[in-house]
All heavy atoms as TSV, in Angstrom:
chain	resi	resn	atom	element	x	y	z
A	1	MET	N	N	43.565	24.540	1.017
A	1	MET	CA	C	42.922	23.300	0.622
A	1	MET	C	C	41.666	23.041	1.461
A	1	MET	O	O	40.673	22.571	0.947
A	1	MET	CB	C	43.924	22.149	0.775
A	1	MET	CG	C	43.403	20.851	0.292
A	1	MET	SD	S	43.290	20.891	-1.487
A	1	MET	CE	C	43.319	19.204	-1.855
A	2	SER	N	N	41.713	23.360	2.713
A	2	SER	CA	C	40.584	23.124	3.598
A	2	SER	C	C	39.385	23.987	3.226
A	2	SER	O	O	38.243	23.545	3.298
A	2	SER	CB	C	40.995	23.402	5.040
A	2	SER	OG	O	39.888	23.249	5.875
A	3	ARG	N	N	39.643	25.225	2.811
A	3	ARG	CA	C	38.561	26.136	2.427
A	3	ARG	C	C	37.853	25.641	1.171
A	3	ARG	O	O	36.623	25.671	1.096
A	3	ARG	CB	C	39.117	27.532	2.216
A	3	ARG	CG	C	38.078	28.536	1.841
A	3	ARG	CD	C	38.623	29.947	1.988
A	3	ARG	NE	N	37.753	30.923	1.393
A	3	ARG	CZ	C	36.653	31.395	1.948
A	3	ARG	NH1	N	36.273	30.939	3.111
A	3	ARG	NH2	N	35.923	32.309	1.347
A	4	ASN	N	N	38.607	25.176	0.202
A	4	ASN	CA	C	38.001	24.662	-1.040
A	4	ASN	C	C	37.166	23.412	-0.764
A	4	ASN	O	O	36.100	23.226	-1.361
A	4	ASN	CB	C	39.077	24.351	-2.069
A	4	ASN	CG	C	39.711	25.602	-2.632
A	4	ASN	OD1	O	39.122	26.679	-2.584
A	4	ASN	ND2	N	40.917	25.465	-3.148
A	5	ARG	N	N	37.627	22.579	0.103
A	5	ARG	CA	C	36.908	21.350	0.431
A	5	ARG	C	C	35.591	21.681	1.144
A	5	ARG	O	O	34.562	21.077	0.868
A	5	ARG	CB	C	37.767	20.448	1.301
A	5	ARG	CG	C	37.085	19.122	1.594
A	5	ARG	CD	C	38.002	18.194	2.292
A	5	ARG	NE	N	38.986	17.729	1.320
A	5	ARG	CZ	C	39.976	16.911	1.579
A	5	ARG	NH1	N	40.161	16.477	2.810
A	5	ARG	NH2	N	40.809	16.514	0.655
A	6	THR	N	N	35.624	22.659	2.017
A	6	THR	CA	C	34.416	23.076	2.729
A	6	THR	C	C	33.377	23.627	1.769
A	6	THR	O	O	32.194	23.279	1.844
A	6	THR	CB	C	34.760	24.147	3.793
A	6	THR	OG1	O	35.749	23.630	4.672
A	6	THR	CG2	C	33.524	24.534	4.577
A	7	ILE	N	N	33.813	24.468	0.854
A	7	ILE	CA	C	32.892	25.030	-0.139
A	7	ILE	C	C	32.331	23.927	-1.026
A	7	ILE	O	O	31.134	23.919	-1.350
A	7	ILE	CB	C	33.608	26.114	-0.975
A	7	ILE	CG1	C	33.909	27.320	-0.083
A	7	ILE	CG2	C	32.769	26.530	-2.168
A	7	ILE	CD1	C	34.778	28.373	-0.742
A	8	THR	N	N	33.167	22.975	-1.395
A	8	THR	CA	C	32.703	21.851	-2.215
A	8	THR	C	C	31.649	21.032	-1.473
A	8	THR	O	O	30.643	20.635	-2.059
A	8	THR	CB	C	33.894	20.949	-2.590
A	8	THR	OG1	O	34.862	21.728	-3.283
A	8	THR	CG2	C	33.444	19.798	-3.469
A	9	PHE	N	N	31.857	20.781	-0.192
A	9	PHE	CA	C	30.874	20.026	0.593
A	9	PHE	C	C	29.573	20.796	0.760
A	9	PHE	O	O	28.490	20.209	0.727
A	9	PHE	CB	C	31.440	19.642	1.954
A	9	PHE	CG	C	32.402	18.502	1.919
A	9	PHE	CD1	C	33.553	18.532	2.688
A	9	PHE	CD2	C	32.163	17.391	1.126
A	9	PHE	CE1	C	34.447	17.472	2.661
A	9	PHE	CE2	C	33.048	16.331	1.094
A	9	PHE	CZ	C	34.196	16.379	1.859
A	10	ILE	N	N	29.652	22.098	0.902
A	10	ILE	CA	C	28.436	22.900	1.036
A	10	ILE	C	C	27.615	22.849	-0.248
A	10	ILE	O	O	26.407	22.598	-0.236
A	10	ILE	CB	C	28.782	24.352	1.427
A	10	ILE	CG1	C	29.288	24.393	2.859
A	10	ILE	CG2	C	27.572	25.264	1.257
A	10	ILE	CD1	C	29.859	25.733	3.281
A	11	PHE	N	N	28.263	23.088	-1.378
A	11	PHE	CA	C	27.546	23.043	-2.658
A	11	PHE	C	C	27.067	21.634	-2.988
A	11	PHE	O	O	25.969	21.447	-3.510
A	11	PHE	CB	C	28.412	23.589	-3.791
A	11	PHE	CG	C	28.465	25.080	-3.833
A	11	PHE	CD1	C	29.672	25.749	-3.697
A	11	PHE	CD2	C	27.314	25.830	-3.998
A	11	PHE	CE1	C	29.723	27.126	-3.727
A	11	PHE	CE2	C	27.353	27.204	-4.034
A	11	PHE	CZ	C	28.567	27.864	-3.889
A	12	GLY	N	N	27.879	20.652	-2.693
A	12	GLY	CA	C	27.472	19.267	-2.918
A	12	GLY	C	C	26.276	18.881	-2.064
A	12	GLY	O	O	25.359	18.192	-2.533
A	13	GLY	N	N	26.269	19.325	-0.814
A	13	GLY	CA	C	25.125	19.055	0.063
A	13	GLY	C	C	23.872	19.745	-0.420
A	13	GLY	O	O	22.771	19.183	-0.360
A	14	PHE	N	N	24.024	20.969	-0.918
A	14	PHE	CA	C	22.873	21.696	-1.444
A	14	PHE	C	C	22.300	20.987	-2.673
A	14	PHE	O	O	21.074	20.820	-2.781
A	14	PHE	CB	C	23.281	23.125	-1.809
A	14	PHE	CG	C	22.170	23.926	-2.400
A	14	PHE	CD1	C	21.128	24.394	-1.614
A	14	PHE	CD2	C	22.150	24.213	-3.759
A	14	PHE	CE1	C	20.094	25.133	-2.165
A	14	PHE	CE2	C	21.126	24.947	-4.323
A	14	PHE	CZ	C	20.094	25.410	-3.518
A	15	ILE	N	N	23.150	20.577	-3.580
A	15	ILE	CA	C	22.690	19.873	-4.785
A	15	ILE	C	C	22.031	18.555	-4.406
A	15	ILE	O	O	21.002	18.171	-4.972
A	15	ILE	CB	C	23.862	19.671	-5.762
A	15	ILE	CG1	C	24.265	21.028	-6.335
A	15	ILE	CG2	C	23.496	18.703	-6.868
A	15	ILE	CD1	C	25.533	21.013	-7.148
A	16	THR	N	N	22.582	17.854	-3.433
A	16	THR	CA	C	21.986	16.594	-2.973
A	16	THR	C	C	20.613	16.840	-2.352
A	16	THR	O	O	19.664	16.079	-2.596
A	16	THR	CB	C	22.915	15.915	-1.951
A	16	THR	OG1	O	24.184	15.689	-2.571
A	16	THR	CG2	C	22.330	14.612	-1.467
A	17	ALA	N	N	20.483	17.903	-1.571
A	17	ALA	CA	C	19.191	18.212	-0.953
A	17	ALA	C	C	18.146	18.570	-2.004
A	17	ALA	O	O	16.984	18.139	-1.908
A	17	ALA	CB	C	19.355	19.356	0.038
A	18	VAL	N	N	18.528	19.327	-3.017
A	18	VAL	CA	C	17.591	19.684	-4.087
A	18	VAL	C	C	17.179	18.432	-4.861
A	18	VAL	O	O	15.994	18.250	-5.172
A	18	VAL	CB	C	18.206	20.748	-5.020
A	18	VAL	CG1	C	17.368	20.937	-6.266
A	18	VAL	CG2	C	18.363	22.061	-4.282
A	19	ALA	N	N	18.126	17.574	-5.169
A	19	ALA	CA	C	17.803	16.335	-5.882
A	19	ALA	C	C	16.890	15.441	-5.049
A	19	ALA	O	O	15.947	14.844	-5.578
A	19	ALA	CB	C	19.087	15.590	-6.245
A	20	ALA	N	N	17.151	15.359	-3.756
A	20	ALA	CA	C	16.301	14.542	-2.881
A	20	ALA	C	C	14.894	15.117	-2.780
A	20	ALA	O	O	13.919	14.372	-2.642
A	20	ALA	CB	C	16.924	14.441	-1.496
A	21	ALA	N	N	14.769	16.433	-2.864
A	21	ALA	CA	C	13.441	17.050	-2.808
A	21	ALA	C	C	12.682	16.865	-4.120
A	21	ALA	O	O	11.462	16.707	-4.124
A	21	ALA	CB	C	13.571	18.536	-2.491
A	22	PHE	N	N	13.370	16.884	-5.236
A	22	PHE	CA	C	12.714	16.751	-6.533
A	22	PHE	C	C	12.334	15.317	-6.874
A	22	PHE	O	O	11.436	15.096	-7.676
A	22	PHE	CB	C	13.607	17.300	-7.661
A	22	PHE	CG	C	13.382	18.743	-7.933
A	22	PHE	CD1	C	14.322	19.685	-7.572
A	22	PHE	CD2	C	12.227	19.176	-8.544
A	22	PHE	CE1	C	14.127	21.024	-7.813
A	22	PHE	CE2	C	12.007	20.509	-8.794
A	22	PHE	CZ	C	12.952	21.434	-8.424
A	23	TYR	N	N	12.988	14.325	-6.309
A	23	TYR	CA	C	12.695	12.944	-6.665
A	23	TYR	C	C	11.234	12.572	-6.414
A	23	TYR	O	O	10.556	12.105	-7.342
A	23	TYR	CB	C	13.628	11.974	-5.941
A	23	TYR	CG	C	13.322	10.541	-6.280
A	23	TYR	CD1	C	13.712	10.013	-7.503
A	23	TYR	CD2	C	12.602	9.719	-5.416
A	23	TYR	CE1	C	13.414	8.709	-7.848
A	23	TYR	CE2	C	12.300	8.430	-5.742
A	23	TYR	CZ	C	12.706	7.921	-6.954
A	23	TYR	OH	O	12.387	6.643	-7.297
A	24	PRO	N	N	10.679	12.762	-5.205
A	24	PRO	CA	C	9.283	12.347	-5.007
A	24	PRO	C	C	8.282	13.261	-5.711
A	24	PRO	O	O	7.151	12.852	-5.977
A	24	PRO	CB	C	9.090	12.410	-3.492
A	24	PRO	CG	C	10.111	13.355	-3.010
A	24	PRO	CD	C	11.275	13.229	-3.955
A	25	ILE	N	N	8.686	14.477	-6.037
A	25	ILE	CA	C	7.771	15.411	-6.679
A	25	ILE	C	C	7.726	15.208	-8.178
A	25	ILE	O	O	6.658	15.229	-8.796
A	25	ILE	CB	C	8.189	16.862	-6.356
A	25	ILE	CG1	C	8.076	17.126	-4.865
A	25	ILE	CG2	C	7.372	17.859	-7.156
A	25	ILE	CD1	C	8.731	18.414	-4.424
A	26	PHE	N	N	8.861	15.003	-8.800
A	26	PHE	CA	C	8.928	14.978	-10.262
A	26	PHE	C	C	9.307	13.613	-10.828
A	26	PHE	O	O	8.612	13.074	-11.679
A	26	PHE	CB	C	9.924	16.034	-10.750
A	26	PHE	CG	C	10.033	16.105	-12.240
A	26	PHE	CD1	C	9.027	16.672	-12.996
A	26	PHE	CD2	C	11.129	15.584	-12.896
A	26	PHE	CE1	C	9.110	16.719	-14.376
A	26	PHE	CE2	C	11.224	15.628	-14.276
A	26	PHE	CZ	C	10.211	16.198	-15.009
A	27	PHE	N	N	10.409	13.047	-10.383
A	27	PHE	CA	C	10.943	11.858	-11.032
A	27	PHE	C	C	10.146	10.586	-10.731
A	27	PHE	O	O	9.968	9.753	-11.614
A	27	PHE	CB	C	12.415	11.664	-10.668
A	27	PHE	CG	C	13.291	12.745	-11.218
A	27	PHE	CD1	C	13.866	13.676	-10.383
A	27	PHE	CD2	C	13.520	12.844	-12.576
A	27	PHE	CE1	C	14.658	14.684	-10.886
A	27	PHE	CE2	C	14.304	13.847	-13.095
A	27	PHE	CZ	C	14.882	14.772	-12.247
A	28	TYR	N	N	9.656	10.419	-9.501
A	28	TYR	CA	C	8.895	9.214	-9.184
A	28	TYR	C	C	7.600	9.128	-9.995
A	28	TYR	O	O	7.327	8.089	-10.598
A	28	TYR	CB	C	8.609	9.121	-7.684
A	28	TYR	CG	C	7.975	7.806	-7.302
A	28	TYR	CD1	C	8.764	6.678	-7.118
A	28	TYR	CD2	C	6.605	7.683	-7.149
A	28	TYR	CE1	C	8.191	5.468	-6.781
A	28	TYR	CE2	C	6.028	6.480	-6.819
A	28	TYR	CZ	C	6.818	5.369	-6.632
A	28	TYR	OH	O	6.260	4.170	-6.314
A	29	PRO	N	N	6.788	10.186	-10.058
A	29	PRO	CA	C	5.583	10.093	-10.895
A	29	PRO	C	C	5.896	9.918	-12.378
A	29	PRO	O	O	5.146	9.279	-13.106
A	29	PRO	CB	C	4.870	11.434	-10.671
A	29	PRO	CG	C	5.385	11.927	-9.386
A	29	PRO	CD	C	6.776	11.410	-9.262
A	30	LEU	N	N	7.015	10.467	-12.816
A	30	LEU	CA	C	7.404	10.335	-14.224
A	30	LEU	C	C	7.765	8.894	-14.566
A	30	LEU	O	O	7.464	8.426	-15.669
A	30	LEU	CB	C	8.600	11.254	-14.509
A	30	LEU	CG	C	9.040	11.397	-15.950
A	30	LEU	CD1	C	7.937	12.068	-16.767
A	30	LEU	CD2	C	10.314	12.210	-16.030
A	31	THR	N	N	8.359	8.187	-13.620
A	31	THR	CA	C	8.777	6.810	-13.877
A	31	THR	C	C	7.720	5.773	-13.496
A	31	THR	O	O	7.866	4.610	-13.850
A	31	THR	CB	C	10.075	6.486	-13.119
A	31	THR	OG1	O	9.880	6.718	-11.726
A	31	THR	CG2	C	11.220	7.339	-13.624
A	32	HIS	N	N	6.654	6.174	-12.778
A	32	HIS	CA	C	5.593	5.258	-12.362
A	32	HIS	C	C	4.218	5.822	-12.740
A	32	HIS	O	O	3.384	6.072	-11.862
A	32	HIS	CB	C	5.656	5.022	-10.851
A	32	HIS	CG	C	6.933	4.398	-10.394
A	32	HIS	ND1	N	8.033	5.146	-10.048
A	32	HIS	CD2	C	7.283	3.105	-10.238
A	32	HIS	CE1	C	9.002	4.340	-9.697
A	32	HIS	NE2	N	8.580	3.081	-9.803
A	33	PRO	N	N	3.929	6.007	-14.024
A	33	PRO	CA	C	2.653	6.634	-14.402
A	33	PRO	C	C	1.433	5.756	-14.129
A	33	PRO	O	O	0.341	6.281	-13.922
A	33	PRO	CB	C	2.817	6.908	-15.894
A	33	PRO	CG	C	3.797	5.895	-16.355
A	33	PRO	CD	C	4.738	5.699	-15.196
A	34	ASP	N	N	1.590	4.429	-14.111
A	34	ASP	CA	C	0.440	3.546	-13.902
A	34	ASP	C	C	-0.212	3.773	-12.539
A	34	ASP	O	O	-1.439	3.776	-12.425
A	34	ASP	CB	C	0.853	2.081	-14.035
A	34	ASP	CG	C	1.314	1.739	-15.437
A	34	ASP	OD1	O	0.862	2.430	-16.385
A	34	ASP	OD2	O	2.126	0.809	-15.580
A	35	GLU	N	N	0.599	3.965	-11.521
A	35	GLU	CA	C	0.051	4.193	-10.178
A	35	GLU	C	C	-0.769	5.479	-10.145
A	35	GLU	O	O	-1.848	5.520	-9.549
A	35	GLU	CB	C	1.178	4.290	-9.165
A	35	GLU	CG	C	1.966	3.013	-8.996
A	35	GLU	CD	C	3.140	3.188	-8.058
A	35	GLU	OE1	O	3.039	4.030	-7.151
A	35	GLU	OE2	O	4.135	2.480	-8.238
A	36	TYR	N	N	-0.275	6.512	-10.786
A	36	TYR	CA	C	-0.966	7.801	-10.767
A	36	TYR	C	C	-2.207	7.784	-11.658
A	36	TYR	O	O	-3.171	8.481	-11.379
A	36	TYR	CB	C	0.003	8.916	-11.149
A	36	TYR	CG	C	0.967	9.181	-10.022
A	36	TYR	CD1	C	2.146	8.471	-9.903
A	36	TYR	CD2	C	0.653	10.094	-9.035
A	36	TYR	CE1	C	3.007	8.685	-8.850
A	36	TYR	CE2	C	1.507	10.320	-7.970
A	36	TYR	CZ	C	2.677	9.613	-7.888
A	36	TYR	OH	O	3.527	9.817	-6.832
A	37	GLN	N	N	-2.201	6.981	-12.719
A	37	GLN	CA	C	-3.406	6.838	-13.541
A	37	GLN	C	C	-4.520	6.196	-12.729
A	37	GLN	O	O	-5.681	6.621	-12.807
A	37	GLN	CB	C	-3.109	5.978	-14.767
A	37	GLN	CG	C	-2.339	6.693	-15.842
A	37	GLN	CD	C	-2.021	5.793	-17.013
A	37	GLN	OE1	O	-2.239	4.578	-16.957
A	37	GLN	NE2	N	-1.498	6.370	-18.071
A	38	LYS	N	N	-4.193	5.177	-11.942
A	38	LYS	CA	C	-5.197	4.513	-11.107
A	38	LYS	C	C	-5.760	5.475	-10.064
A	38	LYS	O	O	-6.972	5.533	-9.848
A	38	LYS	CB	C	-4.583	3.298	-10.412
A	38	LYS	CG	C	-4.257	2.160	-11.348
A	38	LYS	CD	C	-3.573	1.034	-10.602
A	38	LYS	CE	C	-3.071	-0.018	-11.569
A	38	LYS	NZ	N	-2.298	-1.062	-10.881
A	39	VAL	N	N	-4.893	6.230	-9.419
A	39	VAL	CA	C	-5.336	7.173	-8.388
A	39	VAL	C	C	-6.231	8.243	-9.002
A	39	VAL	O	O	-7.282	8.589	-8.447
A	39	VAL	CB	C	-4.123	7.813	-7.677
A	39	VAL	CG1	C	-4.549	8.959	-6.793
A	39	VAL	CG2	C	-3.384	6.770	-6.866
A	40	GLN	N	N	-5.853	8.775	-10.159
A	40	GLN	CA	C	-6.654	9.813	-10.788
A	40	GLN	C	C	-7.993	9.282	-11.277
A	40	GLN	O	O	-9.000	9.991	-11.215
A	40	GLN	CB	C	-5.889	10.448	-11.945
A	40	GLN	CG	C	-4.823	11.389	-11.482
A	40	GLN	CD	C	-4.189	12.147	-12.621
A	40	GLN	OE1	O	-4.532	11.970	-13.776
A	40	GLN	NE2	N	-3.253	13.016	-12.288
A	41	SER	N	N	-8.024	8.046	-11.754
A	41	SER	CA	C	-9.304	7.506	-12.203
A	41	SER	C	C	-10.262	7.347	-11.023
A	41	SER	O	O	-11.464	7.584	-11.153
A	41	SER	CB	C	-9.104	6.169	-12.925
A	41	SER	OG	O	-8.623	5.190	-12.028
A	42	VAL	N	N	-9.751	6.990	-9.852
A	42	VAL	CA	C	-10.588	6.877	-8.662
A	42	VAL	C	C	-11.031	8.261	-8.199
A	42	VAL	O	O	-12.205	8.485	-7.881
A	42	VAL	CB	C	-9.833	6.140	-7.529
A	42	VAL	CG1	C	-10.577	6.250	-6.220
A	42	VAL	CG2	C	-9.606	4.692	-7.901
A	43	ASN	N	N	-10.111	9.215	-8.171
A	43	ASN	CA	C	-10.435	10.554	-7.687
A	43	ASN	C	C	-11.397	11.300	-8.606
A	43	ASN	O	O	-12.199	12.097	-8.144
A	43	ASN	CB	C	-9.161	11.387	-7.526
A	43	ASN	CG	C	-8.330	10.920	-6.361
A	43	ASN	OD1	O	-8.805	10.222	-5.474
A	43	ASN	ND2	N	-7.064	11.299	-6.368
A	44	ARG	N	N	-11.326	11.047	-9.895
A	44	ARG	CA	C	-12.154	11.774	-10.855
A	44	ARG	C	C	-13.431	11.032	-11.228
A	44	ARG	O	O	-14.203	11.506	-12.061
A	44	ARG	CB	C	-11.364	12.039	-12.132
A	44	ARG	CG	C	-10.217	12.981	-11.947
A	44	ARG	CD	C	-9.503	13.220	-13.248
A	44	ARG	NE	N	-8.408	14.161	-13.078
A	44	ARG	CZ	C	-7.593	14.534	-14.034
A	44	ARG	NH1	N	-7.749	14.058	-15.247
A	44	ARG	NH2	N	-6.628	15.386	-13.788
A	45	SER	N	N	-13.689	9.879	-10.618
A	45	SER	CA	C	-14.823	9.056	-11.036
A	45	SER	C	C	-16.166	9.737	-10.794
A	45	SER	O	O	-17.082	9.575	-11.582
A	45	SER	CB	C	-14.782	7.703	-10.326
A	45	SER	OG	O	-14.911	7.880	-8.930
A	46	GLY	N	N	-16.310	10.508	-9.745
A	46	GLY	CA	C	-17.599	11.119	-9.444
A	46	GLY	C	C	-17.739	12.550	-9.931
A	46	GLY	O	O	-18.693	13.229	-9.572
A	47	ILE	N	N	-16.821	13.011	-10.753
A	47	ILE	CA	C	-16.831	14.404	-11.194
A	47	ILE	C	C	-17.423	14.514	-12.591
A	47	ILE	O	O	-16.989	13.831	-13.512
A	47	ILE	CB	C	-15.409	14.994	-11.190
A	47	ILE	CG1	C	-14.861	15.022	-9.766
A	47	ILE	CG2	C	-15.394	16.390	-11.784
A	47	ILE	CD1	C	-13.423	15.482	-9.670
A	48	ASN	N	N	-18.419	15.374	-12.726
A	48	ASN	CA	C	-18.960	15.686	-14.045
A	48	ASN	C	C	-18.201	16.902	-14.555
A	48	ASN	O	O	-18.308	17.997	-14.008
A	48	ASN	CB	C	-20.466	15.982	-13.955
A	48	ASN	CG	C	-21.069	16.218	-15.313
A	48	ASN	OD1	O	-20.399	16.136	-16.332
A	48	ASN	ND2	N	-22.356	16.512	-15.332
A	49	GLN	N	N	-17.433	16.722	-15.620
A	49	GLN	CA	C	-16.556	17.779	-16.112
A	49	GLN	C	C	-17.319	19.030	-16.522
A	49	GLN	O	O	-16.848	20.145	-16.324
A	49	GLN	CB	C	-15.734	17.276	-17.289
A	49	GLN	CG	C	-14.723	16.228	-16.905
A	49	GLN	CD	C	-13.948	15.718	-18.101
A	49	GLN	OE1	O	-14.241	16.082	-19.230
A	49	GLN	NE2	N	-12.972	14.875	-17.856
A	50	ALA	N	N	-18.476	18.870	-17.077
A	50	ALA	CA	C	-19.246	20.027	-17.538
A	50	ALA	C	C	-19.691	20.909	-16.372
A	50	ALA	O	O	-19.809	22.123	-16.521
A	50	ALA	CB	C	-20.455	19.554	-18.334
A	51	ASP	N	N	-19.944	20.305	-15.201
A	51	ASP	CA	C	-20.367	21.085	-14.044
A	51	ASP	C	C	-19.214	21.856	-13.404
A	51	ASP	O	O	-19.409	22.916	-12.825
A	51	ASP	CB	C	-20.986	20.180	-12.980
A	51	ASP	CG	C	-22.299	19.571	-13.449
A	51	ASP	OD1	O	-22.890	20.107	-14.405
A	51	ASP	OD2	O	-22.706	18.552	-12.856
A	52	VAL	N	N	-18.017	21.321	-13.500
A	52	VAL	CA	C	-16.863	21.897	-12.821
A	52	VAL	C	C	-16.114	22.896	-13.699
A	52	VAL	O	O	-15.562	23.871	-13.207
A	52	VAL	CB	C	-15.898	20.773	-12.378
A	52	VAL	CG1	C	-14.711	21.330	-11.633
A	52	VAL	CG2	C	-16.616	19.766	-11.513
A	53	GLN	N	N	-16.113	22.663	-14.987
A	53	GLN	CA	C	-15.315	23.460	-15.907
A	53	GLN	C	C	-15.902	24.856	-16.120
A	53	GLN	O	O	-17.089	24.994	-16.382
A	53	GLN	CB	C	-15.239	22.725	-17.263
A	53	GLN	CG	C	-14.105	23.154	-18.121
A	53	GLN	CD	C	-12.762	22.716	-17.590
A	53	GLN	OE1	O	-12.656	21.833	-16.755
A	53	GLN	NE2	N	-11.734	23.347	-18.066
A	54	PRO	N	N	-15.100	25.911	-16.012
A	54	PRO	CA	C	-15.591	27.261	-16.297
A	54	PRO	C	C	-15.960	27.418	-17.771
A	54	PRO	O	O	-15.456	26.698	-18.632
A	54	PRO	CB	C	-14.410	28.164	-15.954
A	54	PRO	CG	C	-13.510	27.344	-15.111
A	54	PRO	CD	C	-13.742	25.927	-15.490
A	55	VAL	N	N	-16.812	28.369	-18.057
A	55	VAL	CA	C	-17.268	28.602	-19.421
A	55	VAL	C	C	-16.102	29.094	-20.271
A	55	VAL	O	O	-15.335	29.959	-19.859
A	55	VAL	CB	C	-18.414	29.635	-19.432
A	55	VAL	CG1	C	-18.838	29.947	-20.846
A	55	VAL	CG2	C	-19.570	29.138	-18.595
A	56	GLY	N	N	-15.975	28.544	-21.458
A	56	GLY	CA	C	-14.961	28.987	-22.399
A	56	GLY	C	C	-13.604	28.333	-22.232
A	56	GLY	O	O	-12.671	28.652	-22.947
A	57	VAL	N	N	-13.456	27.404	-21.290
A	57	VAL	CA	C	-12.183	26.733	-21.073
A	57	VAL	C	C	-12.288	25.308	-21.607
A	57	VAL	O	O	-13.314	24.651	-21.473
A	57	VAL	CB	C	-11.833	26.716	-19.561
A	57	VAL	CG1	C	-10.529	25.985	-19.309
A	57	VAL	CG2	C	-11.751	28.131	-19.021
A	58	LYS	N	N	-11.207	24.824	-22.202
A	58	LYS	CA	C	-11.182	23.476	-22.755
A	58	LYS	C	C	-11.442	22.434	-21.660
A	58	LYS	O	O	-10.926	22.539	-20.552
A	58	LYS	CB	C	-9.820	23.221	-23.395
A	58	LYS	CG	C	-9.704	21.901	-24.086
A	58	LYS	CD	C	-8.314	21.719	-24.676
A	58	LYS	CE	C	-8.158	20.319	-25.224
A	58	LYS	NZ	N	-6.793	20.046	-25.659
A	59	VAL	N	N	-12.250	21.417	-21.977
A	59	VAL	CA	C	-12.582	20.353	-21.031
A	59	VAL	C	C	-11.330	19.520	-20.762
A	59	VAL	O	O	-10.482	19.352	-21.626
A	59	VAL	CB	C	-13.716	19.475	-21.597
A	59	VAL	CG1	C	-14.035	18.324	-20.660
A	59	VAL	CG2	C	-14.950	20.304	-21.834
A	60	TRP	N	N	-11.232	18.995	-19.528
A	60	TRP	CA	C	-10.083	18.169	-19.149
A	60	TRP	C	C	-9.866	17.055	-20.151
A	60	TRP	O	O	-10.799	16.495	-20.711
A	60	TRP	CB	C	-10.314	17.489	-17.820
A	60	TRP	CG	C	-10.387	18.378	-16.633
A	60	TRP	CD1	C	-10.012	19.687	-16.565
A	60	TRP	CD2	C	-10.858	18.019	-15.350
A	60	TRP	NE1	N	-10.224	20.163	-15.312
A	60	TRP	CE2	C	-10.755	19.161	-14.545
A	60	TRP	CE3	C	-11.361	16.868	-14.799
A	60	TRP	CZ2	C	-11.121	19.163	-13.210
A	60	TRP	CZ3	C	-11.725	16.870	-13.484
A	60	TRP	CH2	C	-11.608	18.002	-12.697
A	61	SER	N	N	-8.607	16.685	-20.312
A	61	SER	CA	C	-8.286	15.514	-21.116
A	61	SER	C	C	-7.317	14.647	-20.309
A	61	SER	O	O	-6.744	15.096	-19.318
A	61	SER	CB	C	-7.653	15.931	-22.439
A	61	SER	OG	O	-6.465	16.653	-22.209
A	62	ASP	N	N	-7.146	13.431	-20.733
A	62	ASP	CA	C	-6.268	12.504	-20.048
A	62	ASP	C	C	-4.815	12.912	-20.305
A	62	ASP	O	O	-4.357	12.863	-21.443
A	62	ASP	CB	C	-6.515	11.075	-20.552
A	62	ASP	CG	C	-5.694	10.040	-19.811
A	62	ASP	OD1	O	-5.027	10.399	-18.828
A	62	ASP	OD2	O	-5.741	8.855	-20.211
A	63	PRO	N	N	-4.050	13.293	-19.268
A	63	PRO	CA	C	-2.690	13.723	-19.508
A	63	PRO	C	C	-1.763	12.585	-19.878
A	63	PRO	O	O	-0.653	12.814	-20.356
A	63	PRO	CB	C	-2.274	14.360	-18.165
A	63	PRO	CG	C	-3.148	13.716	-17.170
A	63	PRO	CD	C	-4.439	13.415	-17.876
A	64	TYR	N	N	-2.189	11.332	-19.671
A	64	TYR	CA	C	-1.340	10.190	-19.965
A	64	TYR	C	C	-1.608	9.599	-21.333
A	64	TYR	O	O	-0.884	8.704	-21.778
A	64	TYR	CB	C	-1.524	9.106	-18.899
A	64	TYR	CG	C	-1.145	9.582	-17.527
A	64	TYR	CD1	C	-2.096	9.905	-16.593
A	64	TYR	CD2	C	0.192	9.725	-17.196
A	64	TYR	CE1	C	-1.750	10.341	-15.334
A	64	TYR	CE2	C	0.552	10.176	-15.941
A	64	TYR	CZ	C	-0.420	10.472	-15.009
A	64	TYR	OH	O	-0.056	10.914	-13.776
A	65	LYS	N	N	-2.654	10.054	-22.008
A	65	LYS	CA	C	-2.994	9.497	-23.312
A	65	LYS	C	C	-1.948	9.947	-24.332
A	65	LYS	O	O	-1.580	11.112	-24.380
A	65	LYS	CB	C	-4.384	9.980	-23.741
A	65	LYS	CG	C	-4.867	9.337	-25.010
A	65	LYS	CD	C	-6.303	9.616	-25.351
A	65	LYS	CE	C	-6.825	10.958	-24.927
A	65	LYS	NZ	N	-8.166	11.242	-25.431
A	66	PRO	N	N	-1.459	9.029	-25.153
A	66	PRO	CA	C	-0.490	9.429	-26.180
A	66	PRO	C	C	-1.104	10.425	-27.164
A	66	PRO	O	O	-2.280	10.316	-27.489
A	66	PRO	CB	C	-0.125	8.135	-26.885
A	66	PRO	CG	C	-0.753	7.034	-26.133
A	66	PRO	CD	C	-1.729	7.605	-25.164
A	67	LYS	N	N	-0.306	11.355	-27.613
A	67	LYS	CA	C	-0.813	12.380	-28.524
A	67	LYS	C	C	-0.720	11.954	-29.960
A	67	LYS	O	O	-0.051	11.151	-30.401
A	67	LYS	CB	C	-0.036	13.664	-28.329
A	67	LYS	CG	C	-0.300	14.243	-26.985
A	67	LYS	CD	C	0.407	15.554	-26.795
A	67	LYS	CE	C	0.055	16.104	-25.426
A	67	LYS	NZ	N	0.609	17.385	-25.164
């Protein structure tokens, strides 16, 4: 019984660590898009897309705009 409990705690701790690592990377921006839209609008305000974009590649589009 002790061996099974130890293995369960190890796997449970690993899953918890992975979930804790993914929350600020994936889930927080997914649930708070307004904050990231504001940050991107400030960061991209001085960029001319035509100067930065390589030839033959589609110009940037707003990733938050509904399709």
